[in-house]
C-alpha positions in Angstrom: -7.7 -23.6 21.1 -10.8 -21.3 20.6 -11.0 -19.0 17.6 -10.2 -15.8 19.5 -7.0 -17.2 21.0 -6.0 -18.8 17.7 -6.5 -15.6 15.7 -4.4 -13.6 18.1 -1.8 -16.3 18.2 -1.6 -16.1 14.4 -1.2 -12.3 14.6 1.8 -12.8 16.9 3.3 -15.2 14.4 2.8 -12.6 11.6 4.7 -10.0 13.6 7.5 -12.3 14.4 8.0 -13.2 10.7 8.0 -9.6 9.3 11.1 -8.6 7.3 12.3 -5.5 9.1 14.9 -4.8 6.4 12.1 -4.3 3.9 10.3 -2.0 6.2 13.4 0.1 6.7 13.9 0.2 2.9 10.3 1.5 2.6 11.1 4.2 5.2 14.1 5.3 3.1 12.1 5.4 -0.2 9.4 7.5 1.5 12.0 9.9 2.9 13.7 10.2 -0.5 10.3 10.9 -2.1 9.5 13.7 0.3 13.0 15.2 0.0 12.7 15.2 -3.8 9.2 16.7 -3.6 7.7 13.6 -5.2 4.1 12.5 -4.6 2.8 9.3 -3.1 0.0 7.4 -4.8 -1.6 4.6 -2.7 -3.5 1.9 -4.5 -5.8 -0.7 -3.1 -9.0 -2.6 -3.9 -11.8 -3.7 -1.6 -10.7 -3.4 2.1 -7.3 -2.3 0.9 -9.0 0.7 -0.8 -10.4 1.7 2.5 -6.9 1.3 4.0 -5.5 3.4 1.2 -7.8 6.3 2.0 -6.9 6.2 5.7 -3.2 6.0 4.8 -3.4 9.0 2.5 -4.5 11.1 5.5 -1.7 9.8 7.7 1.1 10.4 5.1 -0.2 13.9 4.3 -0.9 15.0 7.9 1.9 13.2 9.9 4.6 12.8 7.3 4.1 15.8 5.0 4.1 14.0 1.7 1.6 15.0 -1.0 -0.5 11.8 -1.2 -3.5 10.5 -3.1 -5.7 7.4 -3.5 -7.5 7.1 -6.8 -10.3 5.2 -5.1 -11.2 8.3 -3.1 -12.8 9.7 -6.2 -15.8 7.3 -6.7 -17.2 9.2 -9.7 -14.0 8.9 -11.7 -13.4 5.3 -10.6 -16.9 4.2 -11.7 -16.8 6.2 -14.9 -13.4 4.7 -15.9 -14.7 1.2 -15.0 -17.8 1.7 -17.1 -16.2 3.4 -20.0 -12.7 1.9 -20.2 -12.8 -1.3 -18.1 -11.7 -2.4 -14.7 -8.2 -3.4 -15.6 -7.0 0.2 -16.4 -8.7 2.3 -13.7 -5.4 3.0 -11.9 -3.0 3.3 -14.8 -5.2 5.8 -16.7 -5.7 7.8 -13.4 -1.9 7.9 -12.9 -1.4 9.1 -16.5 -3.8 12.0 -16.0 -1.9 12.7 -12.8 1.3 12.8 -14.8 3.1 10.2 -12.7 6.9 11.0 -12.7 10.1 9.2 -11.8 10.3 11.1 -8.5 6.9 9.8 -7.4 6.2 6.7 -5.4 3.5 4.1 -5.6 2.4 2.2 -2.4 0.4 -0.9 -3.2 -1.8 -2.4 -0.5 -3.1 -5.8 -1.5 -3.9 -9.2 -0.2 -2.4 -10.9 -3.2 -0.4 -8.3 -5.0 -2.1 -8.8 -8.4 -2.0 -11.8 -10.7 -2.9 -11.6 -14.4 -3.0 -15.4 -14.9 -5.7 -15.7 -12.2 -7.4 -12.4 -13.2 -7.0 -11.0 -9.7 -6.4 -7.3 -9.4 -5.3 -6.7 -13.0 -5.7 -3.0 -12.3 -2.8 -3.1 -9.9 -0.7 -5.0 -12.4 -1.4 -2.4 -15.1 -0.6 0.5 -12.7 2.7 -1.2 -11.8 3.6 -1.6 -15.5 3.0 2.1 -16.0 5.0 3.0 -12.9 7.9 1.0 -14.2 7.6 2.7 -17.6 8.0 6.2 -16.1 10.6 5.1 -13.5 8.6 5.7 -10.4 9.5 3.7 -7.3 7.2 1.1 -5.8 6.5 -0.1 -2.3 4.2 -3.0 -1.6 2.5 -4.2 1.6 1.0 -7.5 0.5 0.0 -10.9 1.6 0.1 -14.5 0.1 3.2 -14.8 -2.1 3.1 -11.1 -2.9 2.0 -11.6 -6.5 3.1 -9.2 -9.2 3.7 -6.4 -6.7 6.4 -8.4 -4.9 8.0 -9.2 -8.2 8.5 -5.6 -9.3 8.6 -3.5 -6.0 11.6 -1.7 -4.9 10.6 -2.5 -1.3 8.0 -5.1 -0.4 6.7 -6.0 3.0 5.2 -9.5 2.8 2.5 -10.3 5.4 3.3 -14.0 6.0 0.4 -16.5 5.7 0.4 -18.4 8.9 -3.1 -19.8 8.4 -4.6 -19.9 4.8 -8.1 -19.6 6.3 -7.2 -16.1 7.7 -5.1 -14.8 4.8 -7.3 -11.8 4.0 -8.0 -10.5 7.5 -4.4 -10.7 8.6 -3.1 -9.1 5.3 -5.5 -6.2 5.5 -5.1 -5.7 9.3 -1.3 -5.7 9.0 -1.4 -3.2 6.2 -2.6 -0.8 8.9 0.1 -1.9 11.4 2.9 -1.4 8.8 1.7 2.0 7.5 1.2 3.2 11.0 4.7 2.1 11.8 6.0 4.0 8.7 4.3 7.3 9.6 5.5 7.0 13.2 9.1 6.3 12.2 11.4 9.2 13.3 12.8 9.5 9.8 9.4 10.3 8.5 7.2 11.8 11.3 7.1 15.6 11.3 3.8 16.3 13.0 2.6 15.2 16.4 -0.5 13.0 16.5 -3.4 14.4 18.6 -3.6 12.1 21.6 0.2 12.0 22.0 0.1 15.8 22.3 -2.7 15.9 24.9 -1.3 16.1 28.5 
């Protein structure tokens, strides 16, 4: 099988293995957050940071949830990295934002954070802080889900169907899942542009 067909076949396998109950649980957590006037903070590193920025737009514009991604402020991100260290960039940002129990964290990550392997320790620190204040957590993660899957209230695991394509599938399906969420009738309150054009 050539690479194109193989990659698309793997994508089909990912879709067929997604846990729809976890997706529905995420929908309900988001609906509760909006109803309680909580805020949504979306965390991601690398490609997942770019996804976080896009997702912030969709949750604000389509769902009507006050949403933020710390990585959208590159000045603060780099200042905190330089002055305080990489591992605390998100937790300190959330402290200044006065994260509360009615707020929600959405973690987009290939691995979900792993302190032992020193991968995304900033996510782990943020998740610790969220648990301290009682905020809810949703994860959309790949591999084994890492620390995010361990502590999340709802966690959508992007299954690894080929270890050689773990990252592209995980980051691509972050987009599929959050677009599903913002399109869900329990959440969507604003029509998207092309669907409104006759």
